[in-house]
N, CA, C and O atoms as CSV, one atom per row, in Angstrom:
chain,resi,resn,atom,element,x,y,z
A,1,UNK,N,N,-3.868,21.284,19.965
A,1,UNK,CA,C,-5.650,21.513,20.332
A,1,UNK,C,C,-5.424,21.287,21.882
A,1,UNK,O,O,-4.480,20.631,22.323
A,2,UNK,N,N,-6.050,21.683,22.386
A,2,UNK,CA,C,-6.412,21.819,24.078
A,2,UNK,C,C,-6.439,20.342,24.829
A,2,UNK,O,O,-7.230,19.561,24.299
A,3,UNK,N,N,-5.776,19.866,25.872
A,3,UNK,CA,C,-5.729,18.785,26.211
A,3,UNK,C,C,-6.953,18.354,26.706
A,3,UNK,O,O,-6.954,17.152,26.973
A,4,UNK,N,N,-8.397,19.166,26.999
A,4,UNK,CA,C,-9.290,18.781,27.415
A,4,UNK,C,C,-10.474,18.472,26.094
A,4,UNK,O,O,-11.686,18.296,26.214
A,5,UNK,N,N,-9.725,18.479,24.966
A,5,UNK,CA,C,-11.113,18.441,23.903
A,5,UNK,C,C,-9.998,16.842,23.537
A,5,UNK,O,O,-10.765,15.892,23.377
A,6,UNK,N,N,-8.733,16.467,23.411
A,6,UNK,CA,C,-8.513,15.093,23.301
A,6,UNK,C,C,-9.018,14.019,24.756
A,6,UNK,O,O,-9.141,12.797,24.841
A,7,UNK,N,N,-9.210,15.091,25.727
A,7,UNK,CA,C,-9.866,13.964,26.723
A,7,UNK,C,C,-11.248,13.260,26.363
A,7,UNK,O,O,-11.553,12.079,26.529
A,8,UNK,N,N,-12.000,14.292,25.828
A,8,UNK,CA,C,-13.857,14.192,25.806
A,8,UNK,C,C,-13.695,13.339,24.836
A,8,UNK,O,O,-13.737,12.160,25.190
A,9,UNK,N,N,-13.479,13.597,23.437
A,9,UNK,CA,C,-13.265,13.360,21.902
A,9,UNK,C,C,-13.017,12.376,22.105
A,9,UNK,O,O,-11.878,12.362,22.571
A,10,UNK,N,N,-13.594,11.010,22.012
A,10,UNK,CA,C,-12.366,9.763,21.861
A,10,UNK,C,C,-13.159,9.032,20.373
A,10,UNK,O,O,-14.347,9.266,20.153
A,11,UNK,N,N,-12.606,8.440,19.747
A,11,UNK,CA,C,-12.723,7.920,18.885
A,11,UNK,C,C,-12.634,6.180,19.168
A,11,UNK,O,O,-11.513,5.846,19.552
A,12,UNK,N,N,-13.212,5.516,19.094
A,12,UNK,CA,C,-13.240,4.287,20.028
A,12,UNK,C,C,-13.066,2.963,18.627
A,12,UNK,O,O,-12.578,1.866,18.900
A,13,UNK,N,N,-13.573,3.327,17.090
A,13,UNK,CA,C,-14.266,2.492,16.214
A,13,UNK,C,C,-13.344,2.929,14.805
A,13,UNK,O,O,-13.048,4.099,14.561
A,14,UNK,N,N,-12.917,1.657,13.854
A,14,UNK,CA,C,-12.102,2.556,12.620
A,14,UNK,C,C,-13.197,3.100,11.784
A,14,UNK,O,O,-14.336,2.746,11.479
A,15,UNK,N,N,-12.120,4.470,11.440
A,15,UNK,CA,C,-12.791,5.085,10.643
A,15,UNK,C,C,-11.923,5.140,9.047
A,15,UNK,O,O,-10.744,4.788,8.997
A,16,UNK,N,N,-12.567,5.555,7.965
A,16,UNK,CA,C,-12.378,5.823,7.040
A,16,UNK,C,C,-11.683,7.260,6.440
A,16,UNK,O,O,-12.561,8.038,6.069
A,17,UNK,N,N,-10.394,7.745,6.276
A,17,UNK,CA,C,-9.819,8.528,6.288
A,17,UNK,C,C,-8.871,8.917,4.970
A,17,UNK,O,O,-8.533,7.820,4.524
A,18,UNK,N,N,-8.488,9.597,4.426
A,18,UNK,CA,C,-7.855,9.882,3.664
A,18,UNK,C,C,-6.385,10.388,3.405
A,18,UNK,O,O,-6.258,11.611,3.462
A,19,UNK,N,N,-5.173,9.599,3.110
A,19,UNK,CA,C,-4.014,10.011,3.120
A,19,UNK,C,C,-4.060,11.558,2.476
A,19,UNK,O,O,-4.791,11.831,1.523
A,20,UNK,N,N,-3.252,12.455,3.073
A,20,UNK,CA,C,-3.221,13.443,2.855
A,20,UNK,C,C,-1.922,13.914,1.566
A,20,UNK,O,O,-2.063,14.252,0.391
A,21,UNK,N,N,-0.935,13.781,2.247
A,21,UNK,CA,C,0.141,13.498,1.836
A,21,UNK,C,C,1.318,12.548,2.454
A,21,UNK,O,O,1.072,12.274,3.629
A,22,UNK,N,N,2.515,11.983,1.977
A,22,UNK,CA,C,3.459,11.520,3.105
A,22,UNK,C,C,4.730,12.321,2.142
A,22,UNK,O,O,5.044,12.561,0.976
A,23,UNK,N,N,5.239,12.549,3.749
A,23,UNK,CA,C,6.824,13.158,3.415
A,23,UNK,C,C,7.695,12.550,4.358
A,23,UNK,O,O,7.579,12.434,5.578
A,24,UNK,N,N,8.833,12.081,3.361
A,24,UNK,CA,C,10.146,11.744,3.881
A,24,UNK,C,C,9.517,10.146,4.946
A,24,UNK,O,O,9.600,9.797,6.124
A,25,UNK,N,N,8.972,9.640,3.799
A,25,UNK,CA,C,8.169,8.040,4.463
A,25,UNK,C,C,6.972,8.138,5.404
A,25,UNK,O,O,6.123,7.246,5.384
A,26,UNK,N,N,6.872,9.107,6.167
A,26,UNK,CA,C,5.642,10.104,6.869
A,26,UNK,C,C,4.294,9.962,6.305
A,26,UNK,O,O,4.235,10.196,5.098
A,27,UNK,N,N,3.494,9.723,6.727
A,27,UNK,CA,C,1.902,10.282,5.651
A,27,UNK,C,C,1.241,11.289,7.232
A,27,UNK,O,O,1.538,11.339,8.426
A,28,UNK,N,N,0.447,11.808,6.513
A,28,UNK,CA,C,-0.171,12.763,7.276
A,28,UNK,C,C,-1.706,12.393,6.730
A,28,UNK,O,O,-1.738,12.077,5.540
A,29,UNK,N,N,-3.243,12.389,7.586
A,29,UNK,CA,C,-4.296,12.077,7.244
A,29,UNK,C,C,-5.159,12.859,7.488
A,29,UNK,O,O,-4.830,13.763,8.257
A,30,UNK,N,N,-6.473,12.862,7.009
A,30,UNK,CA,C,-7.648,13.645,7.442
A,30,UNK,C,C,-8.485,12.612,7.443
A,30,UNK,O,O,-8.374,11.590,6.766
A,31,UNK,N,N,-9.524,12.942,8.387
A,31,UNK,CA,C,-10.956,11.948,8.602
A,31,UNK,C,C,-11.835,12.821,9.374
A,31,UNK,O,O,-11.485,13.816,10.008
A,32,UNK,N,N,-13.326,12.219,9.223
A,32,UNK,CA,C,-14.326,12.618,9.172
A,32,UNK,C,C,-14.216,12.850,11.099
A,32,UNK,O,O,-13.816,11.906,11.782
A,33,UNK,N,N,-14.605,14.136,11.727
A,33,UNK,CA,C,-14.282,14.126,12.711
A,33,UNK,C,C,-13.121,14.747,13.367
A,33,UNK,O,O,-13.091,14.913,14.586
A,34,UNK,N,N,-12.447,14.990,12.814
A,34,UNK,CA,C,-10.852,15.171,12.474
A,34,UNK,C,C,-10.731,16.366,13.350
A,34,UNK,O,O,-10.976,17.342,12.642
A,35,UNK,N,N,-10.405,16.821,14.843
A,35,UNK,CA,C,-10.666,18.168,15.568
A,35,UNK,C,C,-9.265,18.993,15.305
A,35,UNK,O,O,-8.950,20.051,15.850
A,36,UNK,N,N,-8.625,18.371,14.492
A,36,UNK,CA,C,-7.132,19.632,14.203
A,36,UNK,C,C,-7.828,20.078,12.847
A,36,UNK,O,O,-8.810,19.679,12.222
A,37,UNK,N,N,-6.600,21.387,12.613
A,37,UNK,CA,C,-7.526,22.357,11.395
A,37,UNK,C,C,-6.758,21.577,10.012
A,37,UNK,O,O,-7.316,21.729,8.926
A,38,UNK,N,N,-5.717,20.899,10.063
A,38,UNK,CA,C,-5.155,20.200,9.266
A,38,UNK,C,C,-4.890,18.949,9.154
A,38,UNK,O,O,-4.991,18.490,10.292
A,39,UNK,N,N,-4.631,18.195,8.489
A,39,UNK,CA,C,-4.196,16.486,8.309
A,39,UNK,C,C,-3.163,16.177,9.764
A,39,UNK,O,O,-2.703,17.152,10.358
A,40,UNK,N,N,-2.979,15.311,10.064
A,40,UNK,CA,C,-2.698,14.564,11.295
A,40,UNK,C,C,-1.195,13.703,10.656
A,40,UNK,O,O,-1.001,13.142,9.578
A,41,UNK,N,N,-0.486,13.865,11.613
A,41,UNK,CA,C,0.846,12.857,11.033
A,41,UNK,C,C,0.365,11.566,11.782
A,41,UNK,O,O,0.182,11.507,12.998
A,42,UNK,N,N,0.124,10.189,10.586
A,42,UNK,CA,C,0.127,9.147,11.334
A,42,UNK,C,C,0.941,8.113,11.301
A,42,UNK,O,O,1.777,8.034,10.400
A,43,UNK,N,N,0.840,7.201,12.222
A,43,UNK,CA,C,2.263,5.617,12.428
A,43,UNK,C,C,1.053,4.987,11.401
A,43,UNK,O,O,-0.109,5.323,11.173
A,44,UNK,N,N,1.868,3.985,10.942
A,44,UNK,CA,C,0.790,2.934,9.880
A,44,UNK,C,C,1.628,1.623,10.365
A,44,UNK,O,O,2.811,1.627,10.706
A,45,UNK,N,N,0.942,0.744,10.330
A,45,UNK,CA,C,1.444,-0.855,10.523
A,45,UNK,C,C,1.836,-1.236,8.784
A,45,UNK,O,O,2.345,-2.321,8.506
A,46,UNK,N,N,1.659,-0.651,8.179
A,46,UNK,CA,C,1.977,-1.241,6.748
A,46,UNK,C,C,3.214,-0.111,5.712
A,46,UNK,O,O,2.980,1.065,5.989
A,47,UNK,N,N,4.130,-0.220,4.890
A,47,UNK,CA,C,4.443,0.689,4.774
A,47,UNK,C,C,3.362,1.696,3.837
A,47,UNK,O,O,2.285,1.307,3.384
A,48,UNK,N,N,3.857,2.875,3.698
A,48,UNK,CA,C,2.894,3.844,2.766
A,48,UNK,C,C,3.790,4.493,1.805
A,48,UNK,O,O,4.703,5.214,2.207
A,49,UNK,N,N,3.575,4.269,0.500
A,49,UNK,CA,C,3.921,4.736,-0.697
A,49,UNK,C,C,3.971,6.272,-1.095
A,49,UNK,O,O,3.015,6.863,-1.598
A,50,UNK,N,N,4.932,6.720,-0.871
A,50,UNK,CA,C,5.045,8.084,-1.490
A,50,UNK,C,C,3.918,8.835,-2.588
A,50,UNK,O,O,3.735,10.052,-2.572
A,51,UNK,N,N,3.253,7.971,-3.468
A,51,UNK,CA,C,2.258,8.297,-4.151
A,51,UNK,C,C,1.065,8.031,-3.831
A,51,UNK,O,O,0.212,8.114,-4.714
A,52,UNK,N,N,0.607,7.566,-2.226
A,52,UNK,CA,C,-0.585,7.235,-1.826
A,52,UNK,C,C,-1.343,8.659,-1.503
A,52,UNK,O,O,-2.462,8.710,-0.993
A,53,UNK,N,N,-0.572,9.796,-1.875
A,53,UNK,CA,C,-1.501,10.883,-1.443
A,53,UNK,C,C,-2.909,11.004,-2.325
A,53,UNK,O,O,-2.822,11.250,-3.528
A,54,UNK,N,N,-4.326,10.807,-1.637
A,54,UNK,CA,C,-5.651,10.728,-2.369
A,54,UNK,C,C,-6.415,9.458,-1.743
A,54,UNK,O,O,-7.618,9.542,-1.496
A,55,UNK,N,N,-5.742,8.365,-1.509
A,55,UNK,CA,C,-6.172,7.334,-0.861
A,55,UNK,C,C,-6.841,7.084,0.479
A,55,UNK,O,O,-6.606,7.659,1.542
A,56,UNK,N,N,-7.770,6.062,0.215
A,56,UNK,CA,C,-8.596,6.149,1.633
A,56,UNK,C,C,-7.821,4.684,1.729
A,56,UNK,O,O,-7.483,3.721,1.041
A,57,UNK,N,N,-7.762,5.492,3.806
A,57,UNK,CA,C,-7.089,4.528,4.487
A,57,UNK,C,C,-7.703,4.277,5.702
A,57,UNK,O,O,-8.102,5.208,6.403
A,58,UNK,N,N,-7.860,2.742,6.130
A,58,UNK,CA,C,-8.454,2.484,7.526
A,58,UNK,C,C,-7.553,2.843,8.598
A,58,UNK,O,O,-6.373,2.529,8.755
A,59,UNK,N,N,-8.402,3.635,9.385
A,59,UNK,CA,C,-7.978,4.376,10.798
A,59,UNK,C,C,-7.986,3.646,11.800
A,59,UNK,O,O,-8.939,2.893,11.598
A,60,UNK,N,N,-7.370,3.288,13.103
A,60,UNK,CA,C,-7.751,3.432,14.651
A,60,UNK,C,C,-7.037,4.295,15.126
A,60,UNK,O,O,-6.375,5.080,14.447
A,61,UNK,N,N,-7.080,4.262,16.455
A,61,UNK,CA,C,-7.026,5.666,17.190
A,61,UNK,C,C,-6.134,5.256,18.398
A,61,UNK,O,O,-6.818,4.655,19.226
A,62,UNK,N,N,-4.788,5.385,18.784
A,62,UNK,CA,C,-4.398,5.008,19.712
A,62,UNK,C,C,-5.098,5.664,20.801
A,62,UNK,O,O,-5.162,6.885,20.949
A,63,UNK,N,N,-5.771,4.533,21.774
A,63,UNK,CA,C,-6.052,4.959,23.238
A,63,UNK,C,C,-7.638,5.838,23.038
A,63,UNK,O,O,-8.303,6.281,23.975
A,64,UNK,N,N,-8.036,5.940,21.400
A,64,UNK,CA,C,-9.085,6.668,21.137
A,64,UNK,C,C,-8.758,7.940,20.762
A,64,UNK,O,O,-9.645,8.481,20.102
A,65,UNK,N,N,-7.464,8.814,21.026
A,65,UNK,CA,C,-7.109,10.065,20.818
A,65,UNK,C,C,-6.840,10.382,19.278
A,65,UNK,O,O,-5.821,10.081,18.657
A,66,UNK,N,N,-7.809,10.961,18.854
A,66,UNK,CA,C,-8.067,11.868,17.156
A,66,UNK,C,C,-7.034,12.415,17.009
A,66,UNK,O,O,-6.883,12.868,15.875
A,67,UNK,N,N,-5.761,12.665,18.089
A,67,UNK,CA,C,-4.110,12.916,17.365
A,67,UNK,C,C,-3.626,12.367,17.245
A,67,UNK,O,O,-2.624,12.852,16.720
A,68,UNK,N,N,-3.485,10.733,17.459
A,68,UNK,CA,C,-2.802,9.891,17.350
A,68,UNK,C,C,-3.491,8.642,16.393
A,68,UNK,O,O,-3.964,7.618,16.886
A,69,UNK,N,N,-3.462,8.863,15.303
A,69,UNK,CA,C,-4.228,7.842,14.155
A,69,UNK,C,C,-2.977,6.892,13.975
A,69,UNK,O,O,-1.781,7.180,14.025
A,70,UNK,N,N,-3.660,5.550,13.729
A,70,UNK,CA,C,-2.641,4.567,12.862
A,70,UNK,C,C,-3.316,4.052,11.377
A,70,UNK,O,O,-4.517,3.910,11.146
A,71,UNK,N,N,-2.707,3.927,10.879
A,71,UNK,CA,C,-3.049,3.473,9.692
A,71,UNK,C,C,-2.804,1.944,9.336
A,71,UNK,O,O,-1.700,1.431,9.154
A,72,UNK,N,N,-4.203,1.229,9.264
A,72,UNK,CA,C,-4.102,-0.423,9.054
A,72,UNK,C,C,-3.926,-0.678,7.880
A,72,UNK,O,O,-3.465,-1.772,7.552
A,73,UNK,N,N,-4.154,-0.013,7.242
A,73,UNK,CA,C,-4.225,-0.261,5.735
A,73,UNK,C,C,-4.577,0.705,4.224
A,73,UNK,O,O,-4.874,1.897,4.307
A,74,UNK,N,N,-4.527,0.301,3.488
A,74,UNK,CA,C,-5.127,1.617,2.301
A,74,UNK,C,C,-6.192,0.284,1.511
A,74,UNK,O,O,-6.071,-0.921,1.292
A,75,UNK,N,N,-7.089,1.195,1.309
A,75,UNK,CA,C,-8.241,0.495,0.274
A,75,UNK,C,C,-7.693,0.385,-0.874
A,75,UNK,O,O,-6.950,1.287,-1.259
A,76,UNK,N,N,-7.935,-0.735,-1.668
A,76,UNK,CA,C,-8.044,-0.944,-2.672
A,76,UNK,C,C,-8.439,-0.099,-3.779
A,76,UNK,O,O,-9.583,0.222,-3.458
A,77,UNK,N,N,-8.172,0.486,-4.950
A,77,UNK,CA,C,-9.074,0.707,-6.141
A,77,UNK,C,C,-8.988,-0.414,-7.338
A,77,UNK,O,O,-8.065,-1.080,-7.808
A,78,UNK,N,N,-10.403,-0.300,-7.605
A,78,UNK,CA,C,-10.756,-1.447,-9.124
A,78,UNK,C,C,-10.040,-1.360,-9.663
A,78,UNK,O,O,-9.742,-2.439,-10.177
A,79,UNK,N,N,-9.048,-0.077,-10.109
A,79,UNK,CA,C,-8.684,-0.018,-11.444
A,79,UNK,C,C,-7.268,-0.351,-11.366
A,79,UNK,O,O,-6.555,-0.805,-12.260
A,80,UNK,N,N,-6.934,-0.026,-10.033
A,80,UNK,CA,C,-5.393,-0.218,-10.038
A,80,UNK,C,C,-4.541,-0.999,-8.947
A,80,UNK,O,O,-4.077,-0.259,-8.079
A,81,UNK,N,N,-4.252,-2.323,-8.825
A,81,UNK,CA,C,-3.244,-2.509,-7.955
A,81,UNK,C,C,-2.077,-2.768,-7.779
A,81,UNK,O,O,-1.543,-3.719,-8.350
A,82,UNK,N,N,-1.442,-1.974,-6.952
A,82,UNK,CA,C,0.255,-1.917,-6.986
A,82,UNK,C,C,0.796,-2.256,-6.226
A,82,UNK,O,O,0.639,-1.585,-5.206
A,83,UNK,N,N,1.883,-3.576,-6.083
A,83,UNK,CA,C,2.469,-4.424,-5.199
A,83,UNK,C,C,3.577,-3.907,-5.399
A,83,UNK,O,O,3.882,-3.676,-6.569
A,84,UNK,N,N,4.494,-3.577,-4.349
A,84,UNK,CA,C,5.721,-3.126,-4.110
A,84,UNK,C,C,6.484,-3.449,-3.290
A,84,UNK,O,O,6.048,-3.820,-2.200
A,85,UNK,N,N,7.972,-3.413,-3.562
A,85,UNK,CA,C,8.818,-4.120,-2.112
A,85,UNK,C,C,10.077,-3.565,-2.512
A,85,UNK,O,O,10.236,-3.368,-3.716
A,86,UNK,N,N,11.150,-3.231,-1.584
A,86,UNK,CA,C,12.348,-3.005,-2.001
A,86,UNK,C,C,13.137,-4.012,-2.493
A,86,UNK,O,O,13.994,-3.674,-3.309
A,87,UNK,N,N,13.013,-5.701,-2.056
A,87,UNK,CA,C,14.190,-6.471,-2.761
A,87,UNK,C,C,13.530,-7.010,-3.822
A,87,UNK,O,O,13.768,-6.796,-5.011
A,88,UNK,N,N,12.418,-7.945,-3.206
A,88,UNK,CA,C,11.728,-8.856,-4.100
A,88,UNK,C,C,10.373,-8.694,-4.043
A,88,UNK,O,O,9.823,-7.930,-3.249
A,89,UNK,N,N,9.661,-9.549,-5.052
A,89,UNK,CA,C,8.088,-9.734,-4.737
A,89,UNK,C,C,8.237,-11.072,-4.973
A,89,UNK,O,O,9.348,-11.418,-5.375
A,90,UNK,N,N,7.289,-12.025,-4.807
A,90,UNK,CA,C,7.511,-13.276,-5.161
A,90,UNK,C,C,6.192,-14.001,-4.962
A,90,UNK,O,O,5.767,-14.064,-3.809
A,91,UNK,N,N,5.358,-14.663,-6.132
A,91,UNK,CA,C,4.336,-15.368,-6.167
A,91,UNK,C,C,4.437,-16.724,-5.847
A,91,UNK,O,O,5.196,-17.238,-6.669
A,92,UNK,N,N,3.978,-17.650,-4.941
A,92,UNK,CA,C,3.931,-18.853,-5.308
A,92,UNK,C,C,2.958,-19.858,-5.145
A,92,UNK,O,O,1.956,-19.421,-4.578
A,93,UNK,N,N,2.905,-20.942,-5.417
A,93,UNK,CA,C,1.457,-21.699,-5.602
A,93,UNK,C,C,1.826,-23.288,-6.153
A,93,UNK,O,O,1.762,-23.729,-7.300
A,94,UNK,N,N,2.182,-23.876,-5.053
A,94,UNK,CA,C,2.635,-25.375,-5.460
A,94,UNK,C,C,4.067,-25.341,-6.319
A,94,UNK,O,O,5.068,-24.741,-5.926
A,95,UNK,N,N,3.976,-26.111,-7.591
A,95,UNK,CA,C,5.396,-26.117,-8.117
A,95,UNK,C,C,5.710,-24.647,-9.357
A,95,UNK,O,O,6.463,-24.486,-10.318
A,96,UNK,N,N,4.537,-23.706,-8.572
A,96,UNK,CA,C,4.850,-22.397,-9.773
A,96,UNK,C,C,5.371,-21.485,-9.127
A,96,UNK,O,O,4.924,-21.509,-7.980
A,97,UNK,N,N,6.349,-20.403,-9.329
A,97,UNK,CA,C,6.533,-19.190,-8.901
A,97,UNK,C,C,6.786,-18.282,-9.918
A,97,UNK,O,O,7.240,-18.506,-11.039
A,98,UNK,N,N,6.314,-16.833,-9.219
A,98,UNK,CA,C,6.381,-15.625,-10.341
A,98,UNK,C,C,7.354,-14.893,-9.353
A,98,UNK,O,O,6.825,-14.697,-8.258
A,99,UNK,N,N,8.746,-14.403,-9.472
A,99,UNK,CA,C,9.519,-13.771,-8.811
A,99,UNK,C,C,9.993,-12.287,-9.934
A,99,UNK,O,O,10.066,-12.143,-11.154
A,100,UNK,N,N,10.257,-11.298,-8.618
A,100,UNK,CA,C,10.114,-9.636,-9.359
A,100,UNK,C,C,11.237,-9.434,-8.771
A,100,UNK,O,O,11.044,-9.605,-7.568
A,101,UNK,N,N,12.748,-9.049,-9.055
A,101,UNK,CA,C,13.792,-8.576,-8.070
A,101,UNK,C,C,14.481,-7.259,-8.675
A,101,UNK,O,O,14.690,-6.908,-9.836
A,102,UNK,N,N,14.724,-6.723,-7.549
A,102,UNK,CA,C,14.933,-5.209,-7.367
A,102,UNK,C,C,15.780,-5.082,-8.644
A,102,UNK,O,O,15.590,-4.106,-9.371
A,103,UNK,N,N,16.749,-6.051,-8.980
A,103,UNK,CA,C,17.169,-5.551,-10.259
A,103,UNK,C,C,17.199,-5.871,-11.496
A,103,UNK,O,O,18.136,-6.000,-12.284
A,104,UNK,N,N,15.522,-6.049,-11.650
A,104,UNK,CA,C,15.285,-6.168,-12.775
A,104,UNK,C,C,14.506,-7.593,-13.233
A,104,UNK,O,O,13.567,-7.601,-14.029
A,105,UNK,N,N,15.063,-8.798,-12.588
A,105,UNK,CA,C,14.747,-9.754,-13.224
A,105,UNK,C,C,13.223,-10.350,-12.670
A,105,UNK,O,O,12.645,-10.333,-11.583
A,106,UNK,N,N,12.896,-10.910,-14.107
A,106,UNK,CA,C,11.590,-11.687,-13.979
A,106,UNK,C,C,11.590,-13.006,-14.227
A,106,UNK,O,O,11.834,-13.514,-15.321
A,107,UNK,N,N,11.265,-13.687,-13.030
A,107,UNK,CA,C,11.631,-15.374,-12.772
A,107,UNK,C,C,10.387,-16.212,-13.005
A,107,UNK,O,O,9.441,-16.222,-12.218
A,108,UNK,N,N,10.426,-16.739,-13.850
A,108,UNK,CA,C,8.892,-17.605,-14.087
A,108,UNK,C,C,9.019,-18.953,-14.079
A,108,UNK,O,O,9.153,-19.361,-15.232
A,109,UNK,N,N,9.039,-20.062,-13.049
A,109,UNK,CA,C,8.919,-21.313,-13.032
A,109,UNK,C,C,8.040,-22.003,-12.973
A,109,UNK,O,O,7.016,-21.349,-12.775
A,110,UNK,N,N,7.852,-23.116,-13.046
A,110,UNK,CA,C,6.573,-24.016,-13.242
A,110,UNK,C,C,6.888,-25.258,-13.743
A,110,UNK,O,O,7.903,-25.417,-14.421
A,111,UNK,N,N,6.062,-26.236,-13.461
A,111,UNK,CA,C,5.895,-27.936,-13.936
A,111,UNK,C,C,5.485,-27.462,-15.439
A,111,UNK,O,O,5.614,-28.314,-16.319
A,112,UNK,N,N,5.073,-26.368,-15.754
A,112,UNK,CA,C,4.324,-26.288,-17.310
A,112,UNK,C,C,4.048,-25.029,-17.389
A,112,UNK,O,O,3.250,-24.692,-16.515
A,113,UNK,N,N,4.385,-24.174,-18.088
A,113,UNK,CA,C,4.434,-22.395,-18.679
A,113,UNK,C,C,3.763,-22.379,-19.672
A,113,UNK,O,O,4.159,-23.155,-20.543
A,114,UNK,N,N,2.862,-21.784,-19.914
A,114,UNK,CA,C,1.557,-21.173,-21.269
A,114,UNK,C,C,1.823,-20.050,-21.477
A,114,UNK,O,O,1.784,-19.300,-20.502
A,115,UNK,N,N,2.138,-19.566,-22.601
A,115,UNK,CA,C,2.305,-18.093,-22.801
A,115,UNK,C,C,0.835,-17.760,-24.017
A,115,UNK,O,O,0.902,-18.501,-24.998
A,116,UNK,N,N,0.355,-17.376,-24.023
A,116,UNK,CA,C,-0.752,-17.391,-25.043
A,116,UNK,C,C,-1.279,-15.981,-25.185
A,116,UNK,O,O,-1.600,-15.219,-24.274
A,117,UNK,N,N,-1.317,-15.732,-26.730
A,117,UNK,CA,C,-1.880,-14.110,-26.808
A,117,UNK,C,C,-2.813,-14.179,-28.239
A,117,UNK,O,O,-2.391,-14.929,-29.119
A,118,UNK,N,N,-3.992,-13.463,-28.477
A,118,UNK,CA,C,-4.986,-13.340,-29.181
A,118,UNK,C,C,-4.178,-12.258,-30.544
A,118,UNK,O,O,-4.439,-12.128,-31.740
A,119,UNK,N,N,-3.274,-11.722,-29.764
A,119,UNK,CA,C,-2.269,-10.770,-30.887
A,119,UNK,C,C,-0.845,-11.087,-30.908
A,119,UNK,O,O,-0.356,-12.184,-30.637
A,120,UNK,N,N,-0.236,-10.048,-31.248
A,120,UNK,CA,C,1.444,-10.722,-31.234
A,120,UNK,C,C,1.840,-11.537,-30.034
A,120,UNK,O,O,1.391,-11.156,-28.953
A,121,UNK,N,N,2.616,-12.604,-30.058
A,121,UNK,CA,C,3.594,-12.499,-28.669
A,121,UNK,C,C,4.582,-12.679,-29.225
A,121,UNK,O,O,4.775,-13.336,-30.248
A,122,UNK,N,N,5.342,-12.071,-28.557
A,122,UNK,CA,C,7.120,-11.201,-28.814
A,122,UNK,C,C,7.617,-11.804,-27.577
A,122,UNK,O,O,7.091,-11.926,-26.470
A,123,UNK,N,N,8.845,-12.177,-28.070
A,123,UNK,CA,C,9.911,-12.662,-27.207
A,123,UNK,C,C,11.015,-11.832,-27.581
A,123,UNK,O,O,11.431,-11.909,-28.737
A,124,UNK,N,N,11.658,-10.883,-26.590
A,124,UNK,CA,C,12.615,-9.831,-27.117
A,124,UNK,C,C,13.806,-10.122,-26.302
A,124,UNK,O,O,13.650,-10.788,-25.278
A,125,UNK,N,N,14.932,-9.719,-26.621
A,125,UNK,CA,C,15.888,-9.793,-25.103
A,125,UNK,C,C,17.474,-9.424,-26.107
A,125,UNK,O,O,17.647,-9.466,-27.325
A,126,UNK,N,N,18.273,-9.133,-25.168
A,126,UNK,CA,C,19.769,-9.047,-25.791
A,126,UNK,C,C,20.237,-10.500,-26.503
A,126,UNK,O,O,20.974,-10.498,-27.489
A,127,UNK,N,N,19.730,-11.735,-25.897
A,127,UNK,CA,C,20.053,-12.862,-26.623
A,127,UNK,C,C,18.678,-13.986,-26.396
A,127,UNK,O,O,18.162,-13.877,-25.283
A,128,UNK,N,N,18.249,-14.697,-27.023
A,128,UNK,CA,C,17.031,-14.945,-26.743
A,128,UNK,C,C,17.472,-16.859,-26.499
A,128,UNK,O,O,17.950,-17.153,-27.595
A,129,UNK,N,N,17.499,-17.879,-25.795
A,129,UNK,CA,C,18.021,-18.880,-25.635
A,129,UNK,C,C,16.356,-19.826,-25.866
A,129,UNK,O,O,15.227,-19.370,-25.688
A,130,UNK,N,N,16.598,-20.697,-26.140
A,130,UNK,CA,C,15.444,-21.818,-26.145
A,130,UNK,C,C,15.856,-23.380,-25.950
A,130,UNK,O,O,16.572,-24.017,-26.722
A,131,UNK,N,N,15.337,-23.796,-24.923
A,131,UNK,CA,C,15.987,-25.050,-24.668
A,131,UNK,C,C,17.613,-24.810,-24.461
A,131,UNK,O,O,18.354,-25.767,-24.231
């Protein structure tokens, strides 16, 4: 892109763009008003998962330069919400917690734990201990 274009075309407000692809942990985005002929490499304030292609992303632009997008976040779809982490995900509220670990452990703790089902409620495992 010519230098004069980046000096004259500034974007000073957030835009919603689309993640075109993620290669080796680097996201490439497209957005309305993109002066480039293809998706632009973007930095990000969040980890962008490898399967984010096609997802809407909120973008800002460093110094208003459309060649330098920064992903602030990915818009959530109502059909699916995926939370991911390299080591552990923990949900906590008061005395209750739910922890998922990289090793595949699911830890549920609370002062009162209820499991209810309108259908079959199965407990399966290599061994099952009660009390």
